[in-house]
C-alpha positions as CSV (number, residue, x, y, z in Angstrom):
1,X,-8.5,1.3,12.4
2,X,-7.7,-2.0,11.2
3,X,-9.7,-4.0,8.4
4,X,-9.9,-7.4,8.2
5,X,-10.0,-9.3,4.3
6,X,-9.7,-12.4,2.5
7,X,-5.8,-12.2,3.0
8,X,-5.3,-10.7,6.4
9,X,-5.6,-7.8,8.4
10,X,-4.8,-4.4,7.1
11,X,-4.2,-0.9,8.8
12,X,-6.5,1.8,7.1
13,X,-5.4,5.5,7.6
14,X,-7.4,8.1,5.6
15,X,-5.8,11.1,3.7
16,X,-8.1,14.5,3.7
17,X,-8.2,16.4,0.5
18,X,-5.5,18.9,2.0
19,X,-3.2,16.6,2.7
20,X,-3.3,14.6,-0.1
21,X,-0.2,16.3,-2.2
22,X,0.8,13.9,-4.7
23,X,-0.4,11.8,-7.3
24,X,-0.8,8.0,-6.6
25,X,-2.2,5.2,-8.7
26,X,-4.6,2.8,-7.1
27,X,-4.2,-0.6,-7.1
28,X,-7.8,-1.3,-7.2
29,X,-8.5,0.5,-10.7
30,X,-5.1,1.6,-11.9
31,X,-6.4,5.1,-12.3
32,X,-4.6,8.1,-10.8
33,X,-5.7,9.3,-7.4
34,X,-5.1,12.8,-8.0
35,X,-3.3,16.0,-5.9
36,X,-6.2,17.1,-3.6
37,X,-8.4,14.0,-3.9
38,X,-9.3,12.1,-0.7
39,X,-8.3,8.5,-0.1
40,X,-7.2,5.8,2.0
41,X,-3.3,4.5,2.6
42,X,-3.7,0.9,3.6
43,X,-0.5,-1.6,4.8
44,X,-0.6,-5.4,6.2
45,X,-0.9,-5.6,10.1
46,X,2.4,-8.1,9.7
47,X,5.1,-7.4,7.4
48,X,5.4,-10.3,4.4
49,X,8.1,-12.5,4.0
50,X,11.1,-10.7,3.2
51,X,9.9,-7.2,3.9
52,X,11.6,-5.3,6.6
53,X,8.2,-3.4,7.8
54,X,4.8,-3.8,7.1
55,X,4.6,0.0,6.8
56,X,7.0,-0.5,3.5
57,X,4.2,-2.2,1.7
58,X,1.7,0.9,2.1
59,X,-0.3,1.6,-0.9
60,X,-2.7,4.9,-1.5
61,X,-6.5,3.3,-2.9
62,X,-9.4,4.7,-3.3
63,X,-11.6,4.8,-0.7
64,X,-14.6,3.2,-3.2
65,X,-12.0,0.6,-4.5
66,X,-10.9,-0.7,-0.9
67,X,-14.4,-0.8,-0.2
68,X,-14.9,-3.0,-2.7
69,X,-11.8,-5.4,-2.2
70,X,-12.4,-8.3,-0.8
């Protein structure tokens, strides 16, 4: 699905707890997303200048942190 935020359109994909196999650092709160914790992966709909692909810019967020983001 896509989400509209102040800085543009973002592609949002959910990751279930059973598929969360690595630890990530959430850019919204700077806390870890633990192995086995459901979360979302987000990337811009269009690549930023200097980026080869929007998917290269993907980040893992806690669902609540992403929801709070404007």
